[in-house]
mmCIF file of the C-alpha atoms, coordinates in Angstrom:
data_MODEL
# 
_entry.id   MODEL 
# 
loop_
_atom_site.group_PDB 
_atom_site.id 
_atom_site.type_symbol 
_atom_site.label_atom_id 
_atom_site.label_alt_id 
_atom_site.label_comp_id 
_atom_site.label_asym_id 
_atom_site.label_entity_id 
_atom_site.label_seq_id 
_atom_site.pdbx_PDB_ins_code 
_atom_site.Cartn_x 
_atom_site.Cartn_y 
_atom_site.Cartn_z 
_atom_site.occupancy 
_atom_site.B_iso_or_equiv 
_atom_site.pdbx_formal_charge 
_atom_site.auth_seq_id 
_atom_site.auth_comp_id 
_atom_site.auth_asym_id 
_atom_site.auth_atom_id 
_atom_site.pdbx_PDB_model_num 
ATOM 1   C CA . MET A 1 1   ? 5.851   -7.652  4.352  1.00 0.00 ? 1   MET A CA 1 
ATOM 2   C CA . VAL A 1 2   ? 4.372   -8.030  7.833  1.00 0.00 ? 2   VAL A CA 1 
ATOM 3   C CA . THR A 1 3   ? 3.263   -5.000  9.837  1.00 0.00 ? 3   THR A CA 1 
ATOM 4   C CA . VAL A 1 4   ? 2.365   -5.350  13.509 1.00 0.00 ? 4   VAL A CA 1 
ATOM 5   C CA . TYR A 1 5   ? 0.214   -2.652  15.112 1.00 0.00 ? 5   TYR A CA 1 
ATOM 6   C CA . GLY A 1 6   ? -0.157  -2.289  18.859 1.00 0.00 ? 6   GLY A CA 1 
ATOM 7   C CA . ILE A 1 7   ? 1.553   -0.980  21.957 1.00 0.00 ? 7   ILE A CA 1 
ATOM 8   C CA . LYS A 1 8   ? 4.861   -2.174  23.356 1.00 0.00 ? 8   LYS A CA 1 
ATOM 9   C CA . ASN A 1 9   ? 3.630   -3.032  26.845 1.00 0.00 ? 9   ASN A CA 1 
ATOM 10  C CA . CYS A 1 10  ? 0.675   -5.188  25.715 1.00 0.00 ? 10  CYS A CA 1 
ATOM 11  C CA . ASP A 1 11  ? 1.204   -8.867  26.581 1.00 0.00 ? 11  ASP A CA 1 
ATOM 12  C CA . SER A 1 12  ? -0.429  -10.092 23.354 1.00 0.00 ? 12  SER A CA 1 
ATOM 13  C CA . VAL A 1 13  ? 1.776   -7.785  21.291 1.00 0.00 ? 13  VAL A CA 1 
ATOM 14  C CA . LYS A 1 14  ? 4.860   -9.006  23.157 1.00 0.00 ? 14  LYS A CA 1 
ATOM 15  C CA . LYS A 1 15  ? 3.899   -12.625 22.390 1.00 0.00 ? 15  LYS A CA 1 
ATOM 16  C CA . ALA A 1 16  ? 3.334   -11.838 18.714 1.00 0.00 ? 16  ALA A CA 1 
ATOM 17  C CA . LEU A 1 17  ? 6.668   -10.032 18.363 1.00 0.00 ? 17  LEU A CA 1 
ATOM 18  C CA . LYS A 1 18  ? 8.474   -12.831 20.208 1.00 0.00 ? 18  LYS A CA 1 
ATOM 19  C CA . PHE A 1 19  ? 6.897   -15.379 17.863 1.00 0.00 ? 19  PHE A CA 1 
ATOM 20  C CA . LEU A 1 20  ? 7.909   -13.439 14.751 1.00 0.00 ? 20  LEU A CA 1 
ATOM 21  C CA . ASN A 1 21  ? 11.430  -12.930 16.071 1.00 0.00 ? 21  ASN A CA 1 
ATOM 22  C CA . GLU A 1 22  ? 11.807  -16.648 16.851 1.00 0.00 ? 22  GLU A CA 1 
ATOM 23  C CA . LYS A 1 23  ? 10.672  -17.474 13.294 1.00 0.00 ? 23  LYS A CA 1 
ATOM 24  C CA . SER A 1 24  ? 13.086  -14.855 11.893 1.00 0.00 ? 24  SER A CA 1 
ATOM 25  C CA . MET A 1 25  ? 10.139  -13.179 10.173 1.00 0.00 ? 25  MET A CA 1 
ATOM 26  C CA . PRO A 1 26  ? 10.886  -9.589  9.186  1.00 0.00 ? 26  PRO A CA 1 
ATOM 27  C CA . TYR A 1 27  ? 8.241   -7.122  10.305 1.00 0.00 ? 27  TYR A CA 1 
ATOM 28  C CA . THR A 1 28  ? 7.602   -3.468  10.941 1.00 0.00 ? 28  THR A CA 1 
ATOM 29  C CA . PHE A 1 29  ? 6.138   -2.447  14.302 1.00 0.00 ? 29  PHE A CA 1 
ATOM 30  C CA . VAL A 1 30  ? 3.757   0.507   14.506 1.00 0.00 ? 30  VAL A CA 1 
ATOM 31  C CA . ASP A 1 31  ? 3.122   1.757   18.048 1.00 0.00 ? 31  ASP A CA 1 
ATOM 32  C CA . PHE A 1 32  ? -0.350  3.243   18.504 1.00 0.00 ? 32  PHE A CA 1 
ATOM 33  C CA . LYS A 1 33  ? 1.019   5.646   21.108 1.00 0.00 ? 33  LYS A CA 1 
ATOM 34  C CA . THR A 1 34  ? 3.678   7.197   18.866 1.00 0.00 ? 34  THR A CA 1 
ATOM 35  C CA . SER A 1 35  ? 2.097   6.642   15.421 1.00 0.00 ? 35  SER A CA 1 
ATOM 36  C CA . PRO A 1 36  ? -1.695  6.526   15.805 1.00 0.00 ? 36  PRO A CA 1 
ATOM 37  C CA . VAL A 1 37  ? -3.621  4.947   12.950 1.00 0.00 ? 37  VAL A CA 1 
ATOM 38  C CA . GLN A 1 38  ? -6.260  7.011   11.205 1.00 0.00 ? 38  GLN A CA 1 
ATOM 39  C CA . ILE A 1 39  ? -9.762  6.151   10.053 1.00 0.00 ? 39  ILE A CA 1 
ATOM 40  C CA . ASP A 1 40  ? -8.621  5.128   6.560  1.00 0.00 ? 40  ASP A CA 1 
ATOM 41  C CA . LYS A 1 41  ? -6.397  2.351   7.980  1.00 0.00 ? 41  LYS A CA 1 
ATOM 42  C CA . ILE A 1 42  ? -9.177  1.169   10.297 1.00 0.00 ? 42  ILE A CA 1 
ATOM 43  C CA . GLU A 1 43  ? -11.626 1.069   7.395  1.00 0.00 ? 43  GLU A CA 1 
ATOM 44  C CA . GLU A 1 44  ? -9.061  -0.878  5.362  1.00 0.00 ? 44  GLU A CA 1 
ATOM 45  C CA . TRP A 1 45  ? -8.837  -3.472  8.158  1.00 0.00 ? 45  TRP A CA 1 
ATOM 46  C CA . LEU A 1 46  ? -12.631 -3.641  8.372  1.00 0.00 ? 46  LEU A CA 1 
ATOM 47  C CA . ASN A 1 47  ? -12.701 -4.739  4.735  1.00 0.00 ? 47  ASN A CA 1 
ATOM 48  C CA . HIS A 1 48  ? -11.007 -7.947  5.954  1.00 0.00 ? 48  HIS A CA 1 
ATOM 49  C CA . ILE A 1 49  ? -12.353 -8.489  9.481  1.00 0.00 ? 49  ILE A CA 1 
ATOM 50  C CA . ASP A 1 50  ? -15.574 -7.870  11.374 1.00 0.00 ? 50  ASP A CA 1 
ATOM 51  C CA . MET A 1 51  ? -16.042 -4.960  13.740 1.00 0.00 ? 51  MET A CA 1 
ATOM 52  C CA . TYR A 1 52  ? -16.602 -7.227  16.758 1.00 0.00 ? 52  TYR A CA 1 
ATOM 53  C CA . ILE A 1 53  ? -13.113 -8.670  16.203 1.00 0.00 ? 53  ILE A CA 1 
ATOM 54  C CA . LEU A 1 54  ? -11.406 -5.262  15.998 1.00 0.00 ? 54  LEU A CA 1 
ATOM 55  C CA . PHE A 1 55  ? -13.311 -3.166  18.560 1.00 0.00 ? 55  PHE A CA 1 
ATOM 56  C CA . ASN A 1 56  ? -12.069 -3.825  22.096 1.00 0.00 ? 56  ASN A CA 1 
ATOM 57  C CA . THR A 1 57  ? -14.964 -3.758  24.556 1.00 0.00 ? 57  THR A CA 1 
ATOM 58  C CA . LYS A 1 58  ? -12.989 -5.494  27.302 1.00 0.00 ? 58  LYS A CA 1 
ATOM 59  C CA . GLY A 1 59  ? -10.248 -2.917  27.757 1.00 0.00 ? 59  GLY A CA 1 
ATOM 60  C CA . THR A 1 60  ? -9.774  -0.131  30.254 1.00 0.00 ? 60  THR A CA 1 
ATOM 61  C CA . THR A 1 61  ? -10.192 2.571   27.599 1.00 0.00 ? 61  THR A CA 1 
ATOM 62  C CA . TYR A 1 62  ? -13.677 1.331   26.689 1.00 0.00 ? 62  TYR A CA 1 
ATOM 63  C CA . ARG A 1 63  ? -14.755 1.366   30.343 1.00 0.00 ? 63  ARG A CA 1 
ATOM 64  C CA . THR A 1 64  ? -13.076 4.687   31.131 1.00 0.00 ? 64  THR A CA 1 
ATOM 65  C CA . LEU A 1 65  ? -14.790 6.427   28.220 1.00 0.00 ? 65  LEU A CA 1 
ATOM 66  C CA . GLY A 1 66  ? -18.147 4.957   29.269 1.00 0.00 ? 66  GLY A CA 1 
ATOM 67  C CA . LEU A 1 67  ? -18.866 3.778   25.727 1.00 0.00 ? 67  LEU A CA 1 
ATOM 68  C CA . LYS A 1 68  ? -21.150 0.983   26.899 1.00 0.00 ? 68  LYS A CA 1 
ATOM 69  C CA . SER A 1 69  ? -23.794 3.586   27.676 1.00 0.00 ? 69  SER A CA 1 
ATOM 70  C CA . PHE A 1 70  ? -23.792 4.806   24.055 1.00 0.00 ? 70  PHE A CA 1 
ATOM 71  C CA . ASP A 1 71  ? -25.656 3.053   21.272 1.00 0.00 ? 71  ASP A CA 1 
ATOM 72  C CA . LEU A 1 72  ? -22.697 2.958   18.875 1.00 0.00 ? 72  LEU A CA 1 
ATOM 73  C CA . ASN A 1 73  ? -23.107 1.748   15.315 1.00 0.00 ? 73  ASN A CA 1 
ATOM 74  C CA . ASP A 1 74  ? -20.146 0.421   13.323 1.00 0.00 ? 74  ASP A CA 1 
ATOM 75  C CA . ASN A 1 75  ? -19.337 3.850   11.878 1.00 0.00 ? 75  ASN A CA 1 
ATOM 76  C CA . ASP A 1 76  ? -19.311 5.363   15.390 1.00 0.00 ? 76  ASP A CA 1 
ATOM 77  C CA . LYS A 1 77  ? -17.018 2.592   16.605 1.00 0.00 ? 77  LYS A CA 1 
ATOM 78  C CA . ALA A 1 78  ? -14.592 3.172   13.719 1.00 0.00 ? 78  ALA A CA 1 
ATOM 79  C CA . GLN A 1 79  ? -14.542 6.887   14.503 1.00 0.00 ? 79  GLN A CA 1 
ATOM 80  C CA . TRP A 1 80  ? -13.864 6.190   18.189 1.00 0.00 ? 80  TRP A CA 1 
ATOM 81  C CA . MET A 1 81  ? -11.041 3.793   17.304 1.00 0.00 ? 81  MET A CA 1 
ATOM 82  C CA . SER A 1 82  ? -9.422  6.457   15.134 1.00 0.00 ? 82  SER A CA 1 
ATOM 83  C CA . LYS A 1 83  ? -9.558  8.939   18.041 1.00 0.00 ? 83  LYS A CA 1 
ATOM 84  C CA . GLU A 1 84  ? -8.596  6.388   20.698 1.00 0.00 ? 84  GLU A CA 1 
ATOM 85  C CA . ASN A 1 85  ? -6.368  3.683   19.176 1.00 0.00 ? 85  ASN A CA 1 
ATOM 86  C CA . LEU A 1 86  ? -6.381  1.791   22.470 1.00 0.00 ? 86  LEU A CA 1 
ATOM 87  C CA . LEU A 1 87  ? -9.961  0.766   21.595 1.00 0.00 ? 87  LEU A CA 1 
ATOM 88  C CA . ILE A 1 88  ? -8.420  -1.467  18.912 1.00 0.00 ? 88  ILE A CA 1 
ATOM 89  C CA . LYS A 1 89  ? -7.791  -5.070  19.941 1.00 0.00 ? 89  LYS A CA 1 
ATOM 90  C CA . ARG A 1 90  ? -4.120  -5.937  19.786 1.00 0.00 ? 90  ARG A CA 1 
ATOM 91  C CA . PRO A 1 91  ? -2.064  -6.853  17.993 1.00 0.00 ? 91  PRO A CA 1 
ATOM 92  C CA . VAL A 1 92  ? -3.340  -6.140  14.519 1.00 0.00 ? 92  VAL A CA 1 
ATOM 93  C CA . ILE A 1 93  ? -1.121  -7.898  12.007 1.00 0.00 ? 93  ILE A CA 1 
ATOM 94  C CA . GLN A 1 94  ? -1.337  -6.965  8.357  1.00 0.00 ? 94  GLN A CA 1 
ATOM 95  C CA . TYR A 1 95  ? 0.415   -9.199  5.834  1.00 0.00 ? 95  TYR A CA 1 
ATOM 96  C CA . SER A 1 96  ? -0.115  -9.362  2.095  1.00 0.00 ? 96  SER A CA 1 
ATOM 97  C CA . SER A 1 97  ? -3.785  -8.458  1.829  1.00 0.00 ? 97  SER A CA 1 
ATOM 98  C CA . ASN A 1 98  ? -4.732  -10.193 5.078  1.00 0.00 ? 98  ASN A CA 1 
ATOM 99  C CA . VAL A 1 99  ? -5.423  -8.940  8.595  1.00 0.00 ? 99  VAL A CA 1 
ATOM 100 C CA . ILE A 1 100 ? -5.458  -10.906 11.828 1.00 0.00 ? 100 ILE A CA 1 
ATOM 101 C CA . VAL A 1 101 ? -6.204  -9.602  15.304 1.00 0.00 ? 101 VAL A CA 1 
ATOM 102 C CA . GLY A 1 102 ? -4.968  -10.911 18.628 1.00 0.00 ? 102 GLY A CA 1 
ATOM 103 C CA . PHE A 1 103 ? -2.434  -13.581 19.464 1.00 0.00 ? 103 PHE A CA 1 
ATOM 104 C CA . ASP A 1 104 ? -3.286  -17.178 18.582 1.00 0.00 ? 104 ASP A CA 1 
ATOM 105 C CA . LEU A 1 105 ? -0.240  -19.449 18.468 1.00 0.00 ? 105 LEU A CA 1 
ATOM 106 C CA . SER A 1 106 ? -1.825  -22.171 16.333 1.00 0.00 ? 106 SER A CA 1 
ATOM 107 C CA . LYS A 1 107 ? -3.083  -19.600 13.819 1.00 0.00 ? 107 LYS A CA 1 
ATOM 108 C CA . TYR A 1 108 ? 0.317   -17.908 13.685 1.00 0.00 ? 108 TYR A CA 1 
ATOM 109 C CA . GLU A 1 109 ? 2.090   -21.234 13.133 1.00 0.00 ? 109 GLU A CA 1 
ATOM 110 C CA . GLY A 1 110 ? -0.238  -21.976 10.231 1.00 0.00 ? 110 GLY A CA 1 
ATOM 111 C CA . ILE A 1 111 ? 0.381   -18.594 8.602  1.00 0.00 ? 111 ILE A CA 1 
ATOM 112 C CA . PHE A 1 112 ? 3.945   -17.511 9.273  1.00 0.00 ? 112 PHE A CA 1 
ATOM 113 C CA . HIS A 1 113 ? 6.676   -19.744 7.899  1.00 0.00 ? 113 HIS A CA 1 
ATOM 114 C CA . PRO A 1 114 ? 10.276  -18.590 7.500  1.00 0.00 ? 114 PRO A CA 1 
# 
């Protein structure tokens, strides 16, 4: 089963969902705005990917919160992501026991086959 995490109006999420729909891949979509993920899910993802891949330092939320001025360790970043899901790079796609972040067409084509 494929689960896509993100927000509906994110361009990368839209591309990922379009790709999965075109491949007729069944998936479940979890919207951060209506169903925020908690620290346990974030920690689960971090067992498969590095923090620098998951933590979004380029987004508006990061700048608005002024997090650059803090000396955040990985635990702090995970806590912030659980409070502010928009600090998570999107989309996060969980399938089997794997996690990928962001939209990369060539990677998706190599992973998702109908």
